[in-house]
N, C-alpha and C positions, 0 to 999 in steps of 0.2 A: 559668343560662347553661350551654350545652353546647358543649364544645370537642373536636373530633376531632383526635387526635394520630396521625400516620402515622410508623412507625419502620422503618428499614431500614439494615443495614450497620453497626450499632453494637454494641459489646460490652455485655452486660447490666450490667456494673459502671458503664459510662458512663450507661446509661439510668436506672438507679435513683437516681443522684446528681443528676439534673435536678430543680429545685425543684417543678415541677408533678407529678412522679412521687413524689418523696420525701414531699411534703405533699399527696398526692392526697386522702386522707380528710379532712384539715383543710380543704382547699379545698371539698370537697363540703358541709361544714358551713356554708360561706359561700355556698352555692348556686352553686358553680362546679364543674361535673361534667366530669371528664376521661374521654374514651372512647378506649381504646388499640387500635391495629391494628398488628400486627407481622408481620415475616417474609413479606412478599408478600400479606398479607391485604388485598384491595382493597375489602372490604365498606364501609369508611369513605367511599369515593368514590361510594357509591350512595345516600347520604342527606344531607340538609341539616344544618348545624350553625350555631350562632351565630358560631363562629369555627373555623378550622382551623390546625393547626401541623404542618408536615412536618419531621420530624427524621430526615434521612438523611445518610449520609456525603457530604461535599462536596468534599474535597480529591482531585481526580481524578489528581494526581501520585502518590498513594499507591496503587499497583497492588494491594497486598494487601487493602486495605479497599474501594477503589472498584471494585466489580464492576458493570460496565456492563450486564450482562444482568439484574441485579437492580434497578439504580437508574434506568436510562433508561426502563423501563416505568412506574416511579413518576412520572417527569416527564411522560410522555404522559398518564397518568390525571389528573395534577394539572392540566395545561392544559385537559383536557376538563371537569374539575370546575369550574374557574373560570368557564367559559362557561355551564355548566349551572346553577350556583348562585351567581350574581353577588352575591346578598345576603349570602353568608357572608364575614365578615371574614377575610382571609388574613394570618396572623401569619408574617412571614418570620423564620426562625431562623438566625442565624449562630453555629453552635455550636462551631466549631473553636477551638483555643487559640492559633492564629496570629493575634493580634489586629488586625493591620493590613490584612489582605486581606478584602474583602467576598465571601467564597466563595458566599454565598447569592443572588447576583445572578440566576441562572437561574430562581429562584422569585419574584423581586420585580417588582412593578409600582408605579408612582408612586401614593402614597397609602397603601400598606401600612404598618402598624406593624411595627417591627423589634426583635426581641429579639437582643441582641448580647453575646456572651460576651467579656469582657476587651477592651472597645473602647479605642482610643487616646483620651487626654484631648482631643487636638485632633481633633474629629470630622470636620474637613475632609479628614483623611487617608483617610477611609472612603468617599469618593465612589465611585460615584454615589449612595450612600445619603444622603438629606437628614439633616443633623445633628439637626434637631428631631424626626425620626421614630425615633431610636435610643433604646432603653431598655436600659441595662446590666444584665446578670444574671450570676450565677456558680453553679456547682455547689454542692451541700451537701457540704462535705468539711472535713478538718482535724481533728486530735486533739492533745491535750496529751501526745504520745508522747515528746517530748524533755525533759520536765520531770525535774528531779533536785534532791534536797536536799543532794547532796554537792558539794564544791568542784570546779570544772572541772579536768580533767586537761590539756586542750589549749586553746590560745587560740582556735582556729577549726577548722571541719570542713566538708568537702564530700565526699559519697559519691554517685556517680551514673553514668549511662550517657552515651556520647558522642553524644547527640541534638543537633540544632541545627546551626549552621554548622560546617563541617569543621574539626576540631582545636580548636575553641573551648573546649569543656568539659575537654579534656585539659590545655589551658593553665591553666584555672581550677584543676584538681586539682593540677597541678605547683606553682603559686604558693601554694595553700593548704597544701600539704604542708610548705612552708618554715616555717609557723607552727602546724602542727597535723596534722590528718588530711586527706589529699587522695587520693581513689581514684576512678578513672574507667575503667569496663570495659564492653564490650558485653553481657556476661553478668550484669550487676548484681553488683558485688563483694560486697555484703552485702544481706540482705533481712530483713524482719520484725523480731523481737525483737532480733536481733544488730545490725541497722542502727540501730534506735532507741537501743539501749544505747550504741553508739559515739558517736552524735551528742549524746546526753544528757551526755556527758563534755566537750563543747566549750562554750566561753563564747559564741562567735559562730558562727552557722550561715550558711554561704555558699550563696546561692540564685541561681545564674545562670540565664539563659534556656536553654531547650532548643529543641524545635521551635516552641514558643510561649513567651510571656512568663510566664504564670502556671503554678503547679504545686502539687501537694499538699505539697511541701517548704515552700513559702512559708506555707501555711496551718497546717501542723504547727508551724512555728517560731513564728508569731504566737501560736497558742493555747497553746503551751508556755511563753510568756513569755520566749522567748530573743531576744537581739539578733540582727538579721538584717543581712547584707551582701549586697546584690543589685546588679545591673548597670543601666546607664543605660537600656537598652531596657525593662526591667521597670518602671523608674521613670516611664516615659512612657505607661503604660496603666493603665486603671481596674481594678486587681486586686480591690479591694473595692468593689462597686457602691454608688454614692452617696457615696463618701468620696474626697476629694482627698488622697492620701498624699504626703508630702514628705520628701525626703532630709534627714537630720539631725534629723528629728522622729519618724518612724515606722520608719525603717531607715537604714542606711548605704549608700552607693552608690559603686561603682567604675566607671571608664570602660574601663580595660584590665586584664586579669588580672594583669599585672606590678605593679599598684598594691596588690594584696591584702595582701602581707606588711607593707608600711608602714602601711596603714590599720589592720590588725588590731593591730599592735604599738603604734600610737599610742592606740587606743581601749581597749586592755586594760591600760594603765598604771593603777596604783592610784589616782592622782589623778583619773582620769576614770571611776571605778567608778560613782559616782552618776549621772553623765550618761548612761552606757551603759545603766544600769538604767532610767532614765527613758524612753529610746528604746524599750527592750524592752516596757515597760508601755504605752506609747502605741500601739505596734503591736498588742499584745494587745487593748487596749480597742477599737481600730478594727475588728479582726476579729470580736470578740464583738458589736459593734454591728450587724453585718449580719444582719438578720432576713429570711431567704430567703422564708419564708411570707408575711410582710407585704408584701414588695416584689413578689413575683409576683402576689399577690392584687390589689394596687393596679394593677398593669399590666392584668390581666384586667378589672378593674372599669372602668378607663379606656376600654377598647375596647367594653365592654358598652353604652356610650352610643351607639355607632355601629350596634349591631345592630338 
């Protein structure tokens, strides 16, 4: 099976984390060959494939990333390609981390299979995409970088930038600071080893939504075996593909930032230590259960039947 992948407007760090790129060699071993075309290379539009996947920046409100002079020509080539090679299965990719908006509608036609990053559990929220056509996927990311063998110094911690709704993460940081570390700054208050070291000293990692619901912080927390406190928006999307995560089982959930101090204080009582650890380990096992290679291979194999 040969799949053409057209890439435009994405940072390389985002590209290499996609499962079909990260596992490109392993997919080839399964007779699934990925052909990459980047940075305005239109050669991929001049030949047929079993399937095509267009991975271009989709959020046109982000004027820094959505360069119309680079992306609109891709749309033009794509429309022509669809008419010239109707036998090629078109995989519609909704790659943005804002999980509730179907940004990929300009590329979609009825009947197309849809790869959707962090879709809402309630697929009807993603109309006009048909619920049965959506296949959840996620990037390959997350490390056990918050792990520590030392006793926690702080009950909770959040360190981040003010992305997302205006003032929201600042309120999360202020509330978290009442029971631990709460820092929110446009210039990233801490990065790299210092960031990891600070959060490793926290019993609970607070993971609010930003521009989207999912984040590397969520995955780092899970893989580190740390208890997570996230918000209701994150709780309503499929952050781990194929897994129905639940509040009180895989993480703790707050509705408003003002609730954070009471939730943290309650769950860090010595009498709840075993329950909190059980939640942390359930989250870790759920994250480790995500086999990105197997899931994307099964998706490609399912559409191979249509080729």
